C-alpha positions as CSV (number, residue, x, y, z in Angstrom):
1,M,-42.6,16.5,86.2
2,I,-46.0,17.3,84.8
3,K,-46.6,20.9,83.4
4,Q,-50.2,22.1,83.6
5,F,-52.2,24.8,82.4
6,K,-55.8,25.7,82.8
7,R,-57.4,28.9,81.5
8,D,-60.5,30.5,80.6
9,V,-60.6,31.7,76.9
10,T,-62.8,34.7,76.5
11,V,-64.2,35.7,72.7
12,A,-61.8,37.7,70.9
13,A,-59.0,37.1,73.5
14,P,-57.3,33.7,72.1
15,I,-55.1,31.9,74.6
16,T,-51.4,30.8,73.4
17,Y,-49.6,28.2,75.2
18,K,-46.0,27.9,74.4
19,V,-44.7,24.7,74.2
20,S,-40.7,24.9,75.9
21,V,-39.8,21.2,75.8
22,F,-41.7,18.6,74.0
23,N,-41.7,15.3,75.6
24,N,-43.3,12.1,74.4
25,P,-46.4,10.7,75.2
26,G,-47.3,14.2,74.0
27,I,-49.8,17.2,75.2
28,L,-53.1,16.5,76.1
29,V,-55.6,19.3,75.5
30,A,-59.0,19.3,76.8
31,L,-61.3,22.0,75.5
32,T,-64.6,23.1,77.4
33,P,-66.6,25.3,75.1
34,G,-69.0,27.6,77.1
35,S,-72.7,27.4,76.4
36,G,-73.7,27.6,72.9
37,G,-70.2,28.6,71.9
38,T,-67.2,26.9,70.3
39,L,-63.4,26.8,70.8
40,K,-60.9,26.2,67.7
41,A,-57.7,24.5,68.7
42,Q,-54.8,25.2,66.3
43,Y,-50.9,24.5,66.4
44,R,-48.0,26.3,64.7
45,V,-44.5,24.2,63.9
46,T,-42.5,27.2,64.5
47,A,-42.7,30.7,65.7
48,E,-42.7,31.7,61.9
49,S,-45.3,29.0,61.1
50,T,-49.1,29.5,59.9
51,W,-51.6,28.4,62.6
52,R,-53.0,25.0,61.5
53,D,-56.2,23.2,63.2
54,L,-55.5,20.4,65.3
55,T,-57.6,17.4,64.2
56,S,-60.4,18.4,66.6
57,G,-60.6,21.5,64.7
58,T,-63.4,23.8,66.1
59,V,-65.5,22.1,68.6
60,S,-69.2,22.8,70.4
61,V,-68.8,20.1,73.2
62,Y,-66.2,18.8,75.7
63,T,-63.3,17.2,73.5
64,E,-59.8,15.9,74.5
65,E,-57.0,15.6,71.9
66,L,-53.5,14.1,72.5
67,V,-50.9,16.2,70.5
68,T,-48.4,13.6,69.5
69,K,-46.0,15.8,67.2
70,P,-43.4,18.5,68.3
71,V,-45.1,21.9,68.2
72,D,-43.8,25.2,68.9
73,A,-47.4,26.6,70.4
74,I,-51.0,25.7,70.7
75,K,-53.7,28.4,70.4
76,I,-57.2,28.4,71.4
77,T,-60.0,30.8,70.3
78,A,-63.5,31.2,71.9
79,T,-66.6,32.4,69.8
80,V,-70.0,33.4,71.2
81,A,-69.6,32.2,74.8
82,T,-66.1,31.9,77.1
83,G,-64.6,28.5,77.8
84,V,-62.1,26.7,79.2
85,V,-58.8,25.3,77.9
86,E,-56.5,22.5,80.1
87,I,-53.3,21.5,79.2
88,S,-51.3,18.7,80.5
89,Q,-47.9,18.1,79.6
90,A,-45.5,15.2,81.0
């Protein structure tokens, strides 16, 4: 079963996607920043961990990233303009 998640990410209102079960091949994170804006993608290993940037970090153009390590959650933050995050997990 594929779990899918799509949300608008508004400025100053980060979106957090809690990973309930991690399965291979991983989690696809698709980021679509708003016009003139950026989206920052971060993860944490446990609920008590510090947020760390995913490899893509802060992006200003459409970007896809495959998260292949087990994580507790993924957080997306928008600057300047509302963007969209889409997450697909097998």
